[in-house]
PQR file of N, CA, C, O and H, with PARSE charges and radii, in Angstrom:
ATOM      1  N   MET A   1     -79.892  16.947  80.918 -0.4000 1.5000
ATOM      2  CA  MET A   1     -79.638  16.938  79.484 -0.0000 2.0000
ATOM      3  C   MET A   1     -78.171  16.547  79.266  0.5500 1.7000
ATOM      4  O   MET A   1     -77.269  17.177  79.816 -0.5500 1.4000
ATOM      5  N   ASP A   2     -77.944  15.521  78.473 -0.4000 1.5000
ATOM      6  CA  ASP A   2     -76.553  15.134  78.238 -0.0000 2.0000
ATOM      7  C   ASP A   2     -75.884  16.093  77.257  0.5500 1.7000
ATOM      8  O   ASP A   2     -76.544  16.907  76.611 -0.5500 1.4000
ATOM      9  H   ASP A   2     -78.677  15.009  78.025  0.4000 1.0000
ATOM     10  N   SER A   3     -74.562  15.978  77.161 -0.4000 1.5000
ATOM     11  CA  SER A   3     -73.806  16.939  76.355 -0.0000 2.0000
ATOM     12  C   SER A   3     -74.211  16.905  74.889  0.5500 1.7000
ATOM     13  O   SER A   3     -74.225  17.949  74.237 -0.5500 1.4000
ATOM     14  H   SER A   3     -74.026  15.316  77.686  0.4000 1.0000
ATOM     15  N   ASP A   4     -74.544  15.724  74.349 -0.4000 1.5000
ATOM     16  CA  ASP A   4     -74.957  15.647  72.945 -0.0000 2.0000
ATOM     17  C   ASP A   4     -76.207  16.487  72.700  0.5500 1.7000
ATOM     18  O   ASP A   4     -76.312  17.170  71.681 -0.5500 1.4000
ATOM     19  H   ASP A   4     -74.533  14.876  74.878  0.4000 1.0000
ATOM     20  N   GLN A   5     -77.146  16.437  73.628 -0.4000 1.5000
ATOM     21  CA  GLN A   5     -78.368  17.221  73.488 -0.0000 2.0000
ATOM     22  C   GLN A   5     -78.085  18.714  73.612  0.5500 1.7000
ATOM     23  O   GLN A   5     -78.719  19.526  72.937 -0.5500 1.4000
ATOM     24  H   GLN A   5     -77.061  15.882  74.456  0.4000 1.0000
ATOM     25  N   ARG A   6     -77.150  19.072  74.457 -0.4000 1.5000
ATOM     26  CA  ARG A   6     -76.775  20.486  74.588 -0.0000 2.0000
ATOM     27  C   ARG A   6     -76.128  20.976  73.298  0.5500 1.7000
ATOM     28  O   ARG A   6     -76.397  22.090  72.850 -0.5500 1.4000
ATOM     29  H   ARG A   6     -76.636  18.413  75.005  0.4000 1.0000
ATOM     30  N   LEU A   7     -75.275  20.146  72.701 -0.4000 1.5000
ATOM     31  CA  LEU A   7     -74.639  20.525  71.434 -0.0000 2.0000
ATOM     32  C   LEU A   7     -75.682  20.684  70.334  0.5500 1.7000
ATOM     33  O   LEU A   7     -75.614  21.618  69.535 -0.5500 1.4000
ATOM     34  H   LEU A   7     -75.056  19.241  73.065  0.4000 1.0000
ATOM     35  N   LYS A   8     -76.642  19.772  70.297 -0.4000 1.5000
ATOM     36  CA  LYS A   8     -77.712  19.845  69.288 -0.0000 2.0000
ATOM     37  C   LYS A   8     -78.567  21.096  69.494  0.5500 1.7000
ATOM     38  O   LYS A   8     -78.926  21.768  68.527 -0.5500 1.4000
ATOM     39  H   LYS A   8     -76.697  19.013  70.946  0.4000 1.0000
ATOM     40  N   ALA A   9     -78.893  21.411  70.748 -0.4000 1.5000
ATOM     41  CA  ALA A   9     -79.697  22.598  71.048 -0.0000 2.0000
ATOM     42  C   ALA A   9     -78.934  23.870  70.676  0.5500 1.7000
ATOM     43  O   ALA A   9     -79.523  24.811  70.143 -0.5500 1.4000
ATOM     44  H   ALA A   9     -78.602  20.866  71.534  0.4000 1.0000
ATOM     45  N   PHE A  10     -77.630  23.903  70.952 -0.4000 1.5000
ATOM     46  CA  PHE A  10     -76.815  25.060  70.600 -0.0000 2.0000
ATOM     47  C   PHE A  10     -76.743  25.226  69.090  0.5500 1.7000
ATOM     48  O   PHE A  10     -76.878  26.336  68.575 -0.5500 1.4000
ATOM     49  H   PHE A  10     -77.152  23.138  71.384  0.4000 1.0000
ATOM     50  N   GLY A  11     -76.532  24.139  68.390 -0.4000 1.5000
ATOM     51  CA  GLY A  11     -76.484  24.181  66.932 -0.0000 2.0000
ATOM     52  C   GLY A  11     -77.794  24.653  66.330  0.5500 1.7000
ATOM     53  O   GLY A  11     -77.806  25.431  65.376 -0.5500 1.4000
ATOM     54  H   GLY A  11     -76.422  23.238  68.808  0.4000 1.0000
ATOM     55  N   LYS A  12     -78.890  24.182  66.887 -0.4000 1.5000
ATOM     56  CA  LYS A  12     -80.219  24.598  66.407 -0.0000 2.0000
ATOM     57  C   LYS A  12     -80.419  26.095  66.633  0.5500 1.7000
ATOM     58  O   LYS A  12     -80.999  26.782  65.792 -0.5500 1.4000
ATOM     59  H   LYS A  12     -78.881  23.550  67.662  0.4000 1.0000
ATOM     60  N   ARG A  13     -79.941  26.594  67.759 -0.4000 1.5000
ATOM     61  CA  ARG A  13     -80.049  28.027  68.063 -0.0000 2.0000
ATOM     62  C   ARG A  13     -79.259  28.853  67.047  0.5500 1.7000
ATOM     63  O   ARG A  13     -79.746  29.872  66.556 -0.5500 1.4000
ATOM     64  H   ARG A  13     -79.469  26.037  68.442  0.4000 1.0000
ATOM     65  N   ILE A  14     -78.056  28.416  66.739 -0.4000 1.5000
ATOM     66  CA  ILE A  14     -77.231  29.131  65.754 -0.0000 2.0000
ATOM     67  C   ILE A  14     -77.933  29.133  64.398  0.5500 1.7000
ATOM     68  O   ILE A  14     -78.007  30.165  63.732 -0.5500 1.4000
ATOM     69  H   ILE A  14     -77.661  27.589  67.138  0.4000 1.0000
ATOM     70  N   LYS A  15     -78.439  27.987  63.999 -0.4000 1.5000
ATOM     71  CA  LYS A  15     -79.121  27.878  62.706 -0.0000 2.0000
ATOM     72  C   LYS A  15     -80.326  28.815  62.643  0.5500 1.7000
ATOM     73  O   LYS A  15     -80.544  29.485  61.633 -0.5500 1.4000
ATOM     74  H   LYS A  15     -78.379  27.148  64.540  0.4000 1.0000
ATOM     75  N   THR A  16     -81.099  28.859  63.715 -0.4000 1.5000
ATOM     76  CA  THR A  16     -82.269  29.742  63.774 -0.0000 2.0000
ATOM     77  C   THR A  16     -81.856  31.200  63.640  0.5500 1.7000
ATOM     78  O   THR A  16     -82.446  31.943  62.856 -0.5500 1.4000
ATOM     79  H   THR A  16     -80.921  28.315  64.535  0.4000 1.0000
ATOM     80  N   LEU A  17     -80.851  31.614  64.396 -0.4000 1.5000
ATOM     81  CA  LEU A  17     -80.384  33.000  64.349 -0.0000 2.0000
ATOM     82  C   LEU A  17     -79.813  33.347  62.977  0.5500 1.7000
ATOM     83  O   LEU A  17     -80.035  34.443  62.463 -0.5500 1.4000
ATOM     84  H   LEU A  17     -80.371  31.010  65.033  0.4000 1.0000
ATOM     85  N   ARG A  18     -79.080  32.411  62.393 -0.4000 1.5000
ATOM     86  CA  ARG A  18     -78.510  32.625  61.053 -0.0000 2.0000
ATOM     87  C   ARG A  18     -79.619  32.841  60.035  0.5500 1.7000
ATOM     88  O   ARG A  18     -79.548  33.757  59.216 -0.5500 1.4000
ATOM     89  H   ARG A  18     -78.900  31.521  62.810  0.4000 1.0000
ATOM     90  N   LYS A  19     -80.645  31.996  60.087 -0.4000 1.5000
ATOM     91  CA  LYS A  19     -81.754  32.112  59.132 -0.0000 2.0000
ATOM     92  C   LYS A  19     -82.523  33.411  59.344  0.5500 1.7000
ATOM     93  O   LYS A  19     -82.988  34.018  58.380 -0.5500 1.4000
ATOM     94  H   LYS A  19     -80.703  31.252  60.753  0.4000 1.0000
ATOM     95  N   GLU A  20     -82.663  33.847  60.604 -0.4000 1.5000
ATOM     96  CA  GLU A  20     -83.331  35.118  60.886 -0.0000 2.0000
ATOM     97  C   GLU A  20     -82.580  36.284  60.236  0.5500 1.7000
ATOM     98  O   GLU A  20     -83.184  37.290  59.865 -0.5500 1.4000
ATOM     99  H   GLU A  20     -82.285  33.353  61.388  0.4000 1.0000
ATOM    100  N   LYS A  21     -81.268  36.140  60.102 -0.4000 1.5000
ATOM    101  CA  LYS A  21     -80.448  37.178  59.452 -0.0000 2.0000
ATOM    102  C   LYS A  21     -80.472  37.031  57.927  0.5500 1.7000
ATOM    103  O   LYS A  21     -79.914  37.862  57.210 -0.5500 1.4000
ATOM    104  H   LYS A  21     -80.777  35.323  60.404  0.4000 1.0000
ATOM    105  N   GLY A  22     -81.117  35.974  57.439 -0.4000 1.5000
ATOM    106  CA  GLY A  22     -81.212  35.757  56.001 -0.0000 2.0000
ATOM    107  C   GLY A  22     -79.910  35.292  55.367  0.5500 1.7000
ATOM    108  O   GLY A  22     -79.662  35.550  54.190 -0.5500 1.4000
ATOM    109  H   GLY A  22     -81.570  35.299  58.022  0.4000 1.0000
ATOM    110  N   LEU A  23     -79.083  34.610  56.142 -0.4000 1.5000
ATOM    111  CA  LEU A  23     -77.779  34.168  55.652 -0.0000 2.0000
ATOM    112  C   LEU A  23     -77.779  32.685  55.329  0.5500 1.7000
ATOM    113  O   LEU A  23     -78.334  31.876  56.073 -0.5500 1.4000
ATOM    114  H   LEU A  23     -79.285  34.400  57.099  0.4000 1.0000
ATOM    115  N   SER A  24     -77.155  32.336  54.216 -0.4000 1.5000
ATOM    116  CA  SER A  24     -76.920  30.923  53.917 -0.0000 2.0000
ATOM    117  C   SER A  24     -75.832  30.439  54.868  0.5500 1.7000
ATOM    118  O   SER A  24     -75.096  31.235  55.451 -0.5500 1.4000
ATOM    119  H   SER A  24     -76.704  32.993  53.612  0.4000 1.0000
ATOM    120  N   GLN A  25     -75.745  29.125  55.012 -0.4000 1.5000
ATOM    121  CA  GLN A  25     -74.704  28.578  55.876 -0.0000 2.0000
ATOM    122  C   GLN A  25     -73.320  28.955  55.338  0.5500 1.7000
ATOM    123  O   GLN A  25     -72.410  29.260  56.110 -0.5500 1.4000
ATOM    124  H   GLN A  25     -76.343  28.478  54.538  0.4000 1.0000
ATOM    125  N   GLU A  26     -73.169  28.933  54.026 -0.4000 1.5000
ATOM    126  CA  GLU A  26     -71.883  29.271  53.410 -0.0000 2.0000
ATOM    127  C   GLU A  26     -71.513  30.736  53.667  0.5500 1.7000
ATOM    128  O   GLU A  26     -70.375  31.036  54.027 -0.5500 1.4000
ATOM    129  H   GLU A  26     -73.907  28.686  53.399  0.4000 1.0000
ATOM    130  N   ALA A  27     -72.471  31.641  53.481 -0.4000 1.5000
ATOM    131  CA  ALA A  27     -72.212  33.065  53.704 -0.0000 2.0000
ATOM    132  C   ALA A  27     -71.920  33.331  55.183  0.5500 1.7000
ATOM    133  O   ALA A  27     -71.033  34.117  55.514 -0.5500 1.4000
ATOM    134  H   ALA A  27     -73.395  31.397  53.188  0.4000 1.0000
ATOM    135  N   PHE A  28     -72.666  32.677  56.059 -0.4000 1.5000
ATOM    136  CA  PHE A  28     -72.468  32.872  57.485 -0.0000 2.0000
ATOM    137  C   PHE A  28     -71.106  32.345  57.927  0.5500 1.7000
ATOM    138  O   PHE A  28     -70.410  32.990  58.711 -0.5500 1.4000
ATOM    139  H   PHE A  28     -73.387  32.038  55.789  0.4000 1.0000
ATOM    140  N   ALA A  29     -70.734  31.183  57.427 -0.4000 1.5000
ATOM    141  CA  ALA A  29     -69.434  30.611  57.776 -0.0000 2.0000
ATOM    142  C   ALA A  29     -68.306  31.554  57.354  0.5500 1.7000
ATOM    143  O   ALA A  29     -67.348  31.756  58.100 -0.5500 1.4000
ATOM    144  H   ALA A  29     -71.300  30.660  56.790  0.4000 1.0000
ATOM    145  N   ALA A  30     -68.424  32.124  56.166 -0.4000 1.5000
ATOM    146  CA  ALA A  30     -67.410  33.076  55.693 -0.0000 2.0000
ATOM    147  C   ALA A  30     -67.362  34.306  56.595  0.5500 1.7000
ATOM    148  O   ALA A  30     -66.284  34.792  56.938 -0.5500 1.4000
ATOM    149  H   ALA A  30     -69.202  31.959  55.560  0.4000 1.0000
ATOM    150  N   LEU A  31     -68.530  34.801  56.973 -0.4000 1.5000
ATOM    151  CA  LEU A  31     -68.619  35.969  57.841 -0.0000 2.0000
ATOM    152  C   LEU A  31     -67.983  35.701  59.205  0.5500 1.7000
ATOM    153  O   LEU A  31     -67.333  36.573  59.782 -0.5500 1.4000
ATOM    154  H   LEU A  31     -69.405  34.406  56.694  0.4000 1.0000
ATOM    155  N   ALA A  32     -68.182  34.480  59.711 -0.4000 1.5000
ATOM    156  CA  ALA A  32     -67.645  34.100  61.016 -0.0000 2.0000
ATOM    157  C   ALA A  32     -66.203  33.600  60.931  0.5500 1.7000
ATOM    158  O   ALA A  32     -65.585  33.298  61.952 -0.5500 1.4000
ATOM    159  H   ALA A  32     -68.710  33.772  59.242  0.4000 1.0000
ATOM    160  N   ASN A  33     -65.662  33.513  59.693 -0.4000 1.5000
ATOM    161  CA  ASN A  33     -64.311  32.997  59.475 -0.0000 2.0000
ATOM    162  C   ASN A  33     -64.157  31.569  60.002  0.5500 1.7000
ATOM    163  O   ASN A  33     -63.171  31.223  60.653 -0.5500 1.4000
ATOM    164  H   ASN A  33     -66.164  33.759  58.864  0.4000 1.0000
ATOM    165  N   ILE A  34     -65.184  30.742  59.692 -0.4000 1.5000
ATOM    166  CA  ILE A  34     -65.211  29.331  60.078 -0.0000 2.0000
ATOM    167  C   ILE A  34     -65.472  28.536  58.802  0.5500 1.7000
ATOM    168  O   ILE A  34     -66.318  28.912  57.991 -0.5500 1.4000
ATOM    169  H   ILE A  34     -65.985  31.023  59.163  0.4000 1.0000
ATOM    170  N   ASP A  35     -64.749  27.449  58.631 -0.4000 1.5000
ATOM    171  CA  ASP A  35     -64.951  26.602  57.456 -0.0000 2.0000
ATOM    172  C   ASP A  35     -66.421  26.171  57.353  0.5500 1.7000
ATOM    173  O   ASP A  35     -67.035  25.825  58.363 -0.5500 1.4000
ATOM    174  H   ASP A  35     -64.061  27.143  59.289  0.4000 1.0000
ATOM    175  N   ARG A  36     -66.984  26.190  56.148 -0.4000 1.5000
ATOM    176  CA  ARG A  36     -68.395  25.889  55.961 -0.0000 2.0000
ATOM    177  C   ARG A  36     -68.755  24.488  56.447  0.5500 1.7000
ATOM    178  O   ARG A  36     -69.796  24.303  57.077 -0.5500 1.4000
ATOM    179  H   ARG A  36     -66.486  26.472  55.328  0.4000 1.0000
ATOM    180  N   SER A  37     -67.916  23.509  56.166 -0.4000 1.5000
ATOM    181  CA  SER A  37     -68.241  22.150  56.606 -0.0000 2.0000
ATOM    182  C   SER A  37     -68.200  22.054  58.133  0.5500 1.7000
ATOM    183  O   SER A  37     -68.999  21.334  58.732 -0.5500 1.4000
ATOM    184  H   SER A  37     -67.070  23.659  55.655  0.4000 1.0000
ATOM    185  N   TYR A  38     -67.276  22.774  58.757 -0.4000 1.5000
ATOM    186  CA  TYR A  38     -67.215  22.792  60.223 -0.0000 2.0000
ATOM    187  C   TYR A  38     -68.464  23.464  60.792  0.5500 1.7000
ATOM    188  O   TYR A  38     -69.004  23.023  61.807 -0.5500 1.4000
ATOM    189  H   TYR A  38     -66.627  23.359  58.271  0.4000 1.0000
ATOM    190  N   MET A  39     -68.921  24.536  60.134 -0.4000 1.5000
ATOM    191  CA  MET A  39     -70.144  25.211  60.575 -0.0000 2.0000
ATOM    192  C   MET A  39     -71.329  24.253  60.501  0.5500 1.7000
ATOM    193  O   MET A  39     -72.201  24.267  61.370 -0.5500 1.4000
ATOM    194  H   MET A  39     -68.482  24.895  59.310  0.4000 1.0000
ATOM    195  N   GLY A  40     -71.357  23.428  59.468 -0.4000 1.5000
ATOM    196  CA  GLY A  40     -72.416  22.428  59.356 -0.0000 2.0000
ATOM    197  C   GLY A  40     -72.409  21.473  60.540  0.5500 1.7000
ATOM    198  O   GLY A  40     -73.462  21.126  61.074 -0.5500 1.4000
ATOM    199  H   GLY A  40     -70.649  23.417  58.762  0.4000 1.0000
ATOM    200  N   HIS A  41     -71.220  21.052  60.947 -0.4000 1.5000
ATOM    201  CA  HIS A  41     -71.105  20.167  62.114 -0.0000 2.0000
ATOM    202  C   HIS A  41     -71.586  20.873  63.381  0.5500 1.7000
ATOM    203  O   HIS A  41     -72.249  20.262  64.219 -0.5500 1.4000
ATOM    204  H   HIS A  41     -70.364  21.334  60.513  0.4000 1.0000
ATOM    205  N   ILE A  42     -71.260  22.136  63.519 -0.4000 1.5000
ATOM    206  CA  ILE A  42     -71.701  22.901  64.693 -0.0000 2.0000
ATOM    207  C   ILE A  42     -73.228  22.968  64.709  0.5500 1.7000
ATOM    208  O   ILE A  42     -73.854  22.704  65.735 -0.5500 1.4000
ATOM    209  H   ILE A  42     -70.721  22.632  62.838  0.4000 1.0000
ATOM    210  N   GLU A  43     -73.821  23.321  63.574 -0.4000 1.5000
ATOM    211  CA  GLU A  43     -75.283  23.453  63.511 -0.0000 2.0000
ATOM    212  C   GLU A  43     -76.002  22.121  63.736  0.5500 1.7000
ATOM    213  O   GLU A  43     -77.120  22.104  64.249 -0.5500 1.4000
ATOM    214  H   GLU A  43     -73.312  23.536  62.741  0.4000 1.0000
ATOM    215  N   ARG A  44     -75.375  21.018  63.360 -0.4000 1.5000
ATOM    216  CA  ARG A  44     -75.982  19.701  63.579 -0.0000 2.0000
ATOM    217  C   ARG A  44     -75.704  19.162  64.978  0.5500 1.7000
ATOM    218  O   ARG A  44     -76.275  18.151  65.387 -0.5500 1.4000
ATOM    219  H   ARG A  44     -74.467  21.032  62.944  0.4000 1.0000
ATOM    220  N   GLY A  45     -74.822  19.846  65.709 -0.4000 1.5000
ATOM    221  CA  GLY A  45     -74.505  19.417  67.063 -0.0000 2.0000
ATOM    222  C   GLY A  45     -73.564  18.235  67.116  0.5500 1.7000
ATOM    223  O   GLY A  45     -73.587  17.465  68.076 -0.5500 1.4000
ATOM    224  H   GLY A  45     -74.358  20.667  65.377  0.4000 1.0000
ATOM    225  N   THR A  46     -72.731  18.081  66.091 -0.4000 1.5000
ATOM    226  CA  THR A  46     -71.801  16.955  66.062 -0.0000 2.0000
ATOM    227  C   THR A  46     -70.369  17.360  66.413  0.5500 1.7000
ATOM    228  O   THR A  46     -69.480  16.510  66.462 -0.5500 1.4000
ATOM    229  H   THR A  46     -72.712  18.707  65.311  0.4000 1.0000
ATOM    230  N   LYS A  47     -70.142  18.644  66.654 -0.4000 1.5000
ATOM    231  CA  LYS A  47     -68.824  19.131  67.079 -0.0000 2.0000
ATOM    232  C   LYS A  47     -68.972  19.909  68.375  0.5500 1.7000
ATOM    233  O   LYS A  47     -69.894  20.708  68.536 -0.5500 1.4000
ATOM    234  H   LYS A  47     -70.865  19.334  66.614  0.4000 1.0000
ATOM    235  N   ASN A  48     -68.054  19.663  69.290 -0.4000 1.5000
ATOM    236  CA  ASN A  48     -68.001  20.425  70.532 -0.0000 2.0000
ATOM    237  C   ASN A  48     -67.205  21.693  70.241  0.5500 1.7000
ATOM    238  O   ASN A  48     -65.975  21.666  70.201 -0.5500 1.4000
ATOM    239  H   ASN A  48     -67.304  19.014  69.159  0.4000 1.0000
ATOM    240  N   VAL A  49     -67.893  22.773  70.043 -0.4000 1.5000
ATOM    241  CA  VAL A  49     -67.304  24.025  69.579 -0.0000 2.0000
ATOM    242  C   VAL A  49     -66.472  24.690  70.677  0.5500 1.7000
ATOM    243  O   VAL A  49     -66.807  24.616  71.859 -0.5500 1.4000
ATOM    244  H   VAL A  49     -68.892  22.795  70.075  0.4000 1.0000
ATOM    245  N   THR A  50     -65.380  25.341  70.262 -0.4000 1.5000
ATOM    246  CA  THR A  50     -64.507  26.025  71.217 -0.0000 2.0000
ATOM    247  C   THR A  50     -65.066  27.409  71.565  0.5500 1.7000
ATOM    248  O   THR A  50     -65.917  27.951  70.859 -0.5500 1.4000
ATOM    249  H   THR A  50     -65.108  25.401  69.302  0.4000 1.0000
ATOM    250  N   LEU A  51     -64.575  27.951  72.649 -0.4000 1.5000
ATOM    251  CA  LEU A  51     -64.978  29.290  73.067 -0.0000 2.0000
ATOM    252  C   LEU A  51     -64.623  30.323  72.004  0.5500 1.7000
ATOM    253  O   LEU A  51     -65.386  31.260  71.773 -0.5500 1.4000
ATOM    254  H   LEU A  51     -63.884  27.510  73.222  0.4000 1.0000
ATOM    255  N   THR A  52     -63.491  30.163  71.366 -0.4000 1.5000
ATOM    256  CA  THR A  52     -63.092  31.077  70.297 -0.0000 2.0000
ATOM    257  C   THR A  52     -64.124  31.078  69.181  0.5500 1.7000
ATOM    258  O   THR A  52     -64.504  32.138  68.685 -0.5500 1.4000
ATOM    259  H   THR A  52     -62.871  29.401  71.554  0.4000 1.0000
ATOM    260  N   LYS A  53     -64.579  29.895  68.783 -0.4000 1.5000
ATOM    261  CA  LYS A  53     -65.581  29.792  67.717 -0.0000 2.0000
ATOM    262  C   LYS A  53     -66.912  30.397  68.167  0.5500 1.7000
ATOM    263  O   LYS A  53     -67.607  31.023  67.367 -0.5500 1.4000
ATOM    264  H   LYS A  53     -64.270  29.034  69.186  0.4000 1.0000
ATOM    265  N   ILE A  54     -67.268  30.219  69.423 -0.4000 1.5000
ATOM    266  CA  ILE A  54     -68.509  30.796  69.945 -0.0000 2.0000
ATOM    267  C   ILE A  54     -68.466  32.319  69.823  0.5500 1.7000
ATOM    268  O   ILE A  54     -69.451  32.939  69.422 -0.5500 1.4000
ATOM    269  H   ILE A  54     -66.703  29.710  70.073  0.4000 1.0000
ATOM    270  N   TYR A  55     -67.330  32.919  70.168 -0.4000 1.5000
ATOM    271  CA  TYR A  55     -67.182  34.375  70.024 -0.0000 2.0000
ATOM    272  C   TYR A  55     -67.279  34.788  68.562  0.5500 1.7000
ATOM    273  O   TYR A  55     -67.922  35.788  68.241 -0.5500 1.4000
ATOM    274  H   TYR A  55     -66.530  32.415  70.494  0.4000 1.0000
ATOM    275  N   GLN A  56     -66.642  34.023  67.668 -0.4000 1.5000
ATOM    276  CA  GLN A  56     -66.701  34.339  66.240 -0.0000 2.0000
ATOM    277  C   GLN A  56     -68.144  34.284  65.737  0.5500 1.7000
ATOM    278  O   GLN A  56     -68.561  35.132  64.948 -0.5500 1.4000
ATOM    279  H   GLN A  56     -66.119  33.211  67.928  0.4000 1.0000
ATOM    280  N   ILE A  57     -68.890  33.304  66.186 -0.4000 1.5000
ATOM    281  CA  ILE A  57     -70.286  33.150  65.778 -0.0000 2.0000
ATOM    282  C   ILE A  57     -71.111  34.334  66.282  0.5500 1.7000
ATOM    283  O   ILE A  57     -71.879  34.924  65.523 -0.5500 1.4000
ATOM    284  H   ILE A  57     -68.550  32.615  66.827  0.4000 1.0000
ATOM    285  N   ALA A  58     -70.952  34.678  67.554 -0.4000 1.5000
ATOM    286  CA  ALA A  58     -71.702  35.811  68.121 -0.0000 2.0000
ATOM    287  C   ALA A  58     -71.375  37.111  67.393  0.5500 1.7000
ATOM    288  O   ALA A  58     -72.269  37.906  67.101 -0.5500 1.4000
ATOM    289  H   ALA A  58     -70.328  34.199  68.170  0.4000 1.0000
ATOM    290  N   GLU A  59     -70.112  37.324  67.105 -0.4000 1.5000
ATOM    291  CA  GLU A  59     -69.709  38.547  66.401 -0.0000 2.0000
ATOM    292  C   GLU A  59     -70.293  38.578  64.988  0.5500 1.7000
ATOM    293  O   GLU A  59     -70.740  39.628  64.526 -0.5500 1.4000
ATOM    294  H   GLU A  59     -69.386  36.679  67.341  0.4000 1.0000
ATOM    295  N   ALA A  60     -70.292  37.446  64.307 -0.4000 1.5000
ATOM    296  CA  ALA A  60     -70.849  37.388  62.952 -0.0000 2.0000
ATOM    297  C   ALA A  60     -72.354  37.646  62.962  0.5500 1.7000
ATOM    298  O   ALA A  60     -72.899  38.225  62.022 -0.5500 1.4000
ATOM    299  H   ALA A  60     -69.929  36.593  64.682  0.4000 1.0000
ATOM    300  N   LEU A  61     -73.023  37.209  64.039 -0.4000 1.5000
ATOM    301  CA  LEU A  61     -74.464  37.442  64.176 -0.0000 2.0000
ATOM    302  C   LEU A  61     -74.767  38.838  64.731  0.5500 1.7000
ATOM    303  O   LEU A  61     -75.921  39.266  64.768 -0.5500 1.4000
ATOM    304  H   LEU A  61     -72.580  36.738  64.802  0.4000 1.0000
ATOM    305  N   GLU A  62     -73.710  39.541  65.163 -0.4000 1.5000
ATOM    306  CA  GLU A  62     -73.839  40.871  65.762 -0.0000 2.0000
ATOM    307  C   GLU A  62     -74.722  40.842  67.011  0.5500 1.7000
ATOM    308  O   GLU A  62     -75.598  41.686  67.203 -0.5500 1.4000
ATOM    309  H   GLU A  62     -72.773  39.194  65.133  0.4000 1.0000
ATOM    310  N   ILE A  63     -74.457  39.838  67.851 -0.4000 1.5000
ATOM    311  CA  ILE A  63     -75.177  39.704  69.121 -0.0000 2.0000
ATOM    312  C   ILE A  63     -74.172  39.417  70.233  0.5500 1.7000
ATOM    313  O   ILE A  63     -73.034  39.032  69.965 -0.5500 1.4000
ATOM    314  H   ILE A  63     -73.746  39.153  67.695  0.4000 1.0000
ATOM    315  N   ASP A  64     -74.601  39.607  71.488 -0.4000 1.5000
ATOM    316  CA  ASP A  64     -73.717  39.268  72.596 -0.0000 2.0000
ATOM    317  C   ASP A  64     -73.903  37.793  72.963  0.5500 1.7000
ATOM    318  O   ASP A  64     -74.839  37.135  72.508 -0.5500 1.4000
ATOM    319  H   ASP A  64     -75.525  39.920  71.706  0.4000 1.0000
ATOM    320  N   LEU A  65     -72.997  37.302  73.786 -0.4000 1.5000
ATOM    321  CA  LEU A  65     -73.049  35.883  74.143 -0.0000 2.0000
ATOM    322  C   LEU A  65     -74.334  35.506  74.869  0.5500 1.7000
ATOM    323  O   LEU A  65     -74.861  34.413  74.663 -0.5500 1.4000
ATOM    324  H   LEU A  65     -72.237  37.836  74.155  0.4000 1.0000
ATOM    325  N   ALA A  66     -74.837  36.384  75.705 -0.4000 1.5000
ATOM    326  CA  ALA A  66     -76.073  36.093  76.439 -0.0000 2.0000
ATOM    327  C   ALA A  66     -77.226  35.841  75.469  0.5500 1.7000
ATOM    328  O   ALA A  66     -78.021  34.923  75.672 -0.5500 1.4000
ATOM    329  H   ALA A  66     -74.409  37.272  75.873  0.4000 1.0000
ATOM    330  N   THR A  67     -77.316  36.638  74.438 -0.4000 1.5000
ATOM    331  CA  THR A  67     -78.368  36.473  73.427 -0.0000 2.0000
ATOM    332  C   THR A  67     -78.175  35.173  72.676  0.5500 1.7000
ATOM    333  O   THR A  67     -79.145  34.485  72.358 -0.5500 1.4000
ATOM    334  H   THR A  67     -76.670  37.384  74.273  0.4000 1.0000
ATOM    335  N   LEU A  68     -76.937  34.833  72.392 -0.4000 1.5000
ATOM    336  CA  LEU A  68     -76.647  33.595  71.679 -0.0000 2.0000
ATOM    337  C   LEU A  68     -77.135  32.386  72.477  0.5500 1.7000
ATOM    338  O   LEU A  68     -77.631  31.419  71.899 -0.5500 1.4000
ATOM    339  H   LEU A  68     -76.148  35.392  72.651  0.4000 1.0000
ATOM    340  N   PHE A  69     -76.996  32.437  73.789 -0.4000 1.5000
ATOM    341  CA  PHE A  69     -77.370  31.303  74.613 -0.0000 2.0000
ATOM    342  C   PHE A  69     -78.795  31.339  75.135  0.5500 1.7000
ATOM    343  O   PHE A  69     -79.256  30.352  75.709 -0.5500 1.4000
ATOM    344  H   PHE A  69     -76.592  33.223  74.259  0.4000 1.0000
ATOM    345  N   SER A  70     -79.512  32.447  74.955 -0.4000 1.5000
ATOM    346  CA  SER A  70     -80.902  32.482  75.401 -0.0000 2.0000
ATOM    347  C   SER A  70     -81.805  31.945  74.296  0.5500 1.7000
ATOM    348  O   SER A  70     -81.504  32.063  73.108 -0.5500 1.4000
ATOM    349  H   SER A  70     -79.138  33.249  74.488  0.4000 1.0000
ATOM    350  N   SER A  71     -82.914  31.358  74.716 -0.4000 1.5000
ATOM    351  CA  SER A  71     -83.792  30.786  73.679 -0.0000 2.0000
ATOM    352  C   SER A  71     -85.141  31.452  73.626  0.5500 1.7000
ATOM    353  O   SER A  71     -85.982  31.079  72.808 -0.5500 1.4000
ATOM    354  H   SER A  71     -83.159  31.262  75.681  0.4000 1.0000
TER
END
């Protein structure tokens, strides 16, 4: 799997988890302290997200990193 596909799969996972929590992208971005437009890029798999952002996302979802990366 090339990196673009991994980014897309990661973004799809975040979007799924966010929707399971009943959060809009805007509300979730605010909760994670990430700009809403940047969050959109992450969910679409068009940005290579940093480790810091990954931690912010996991904390906002109230899950550990292992759960974030499991499908």
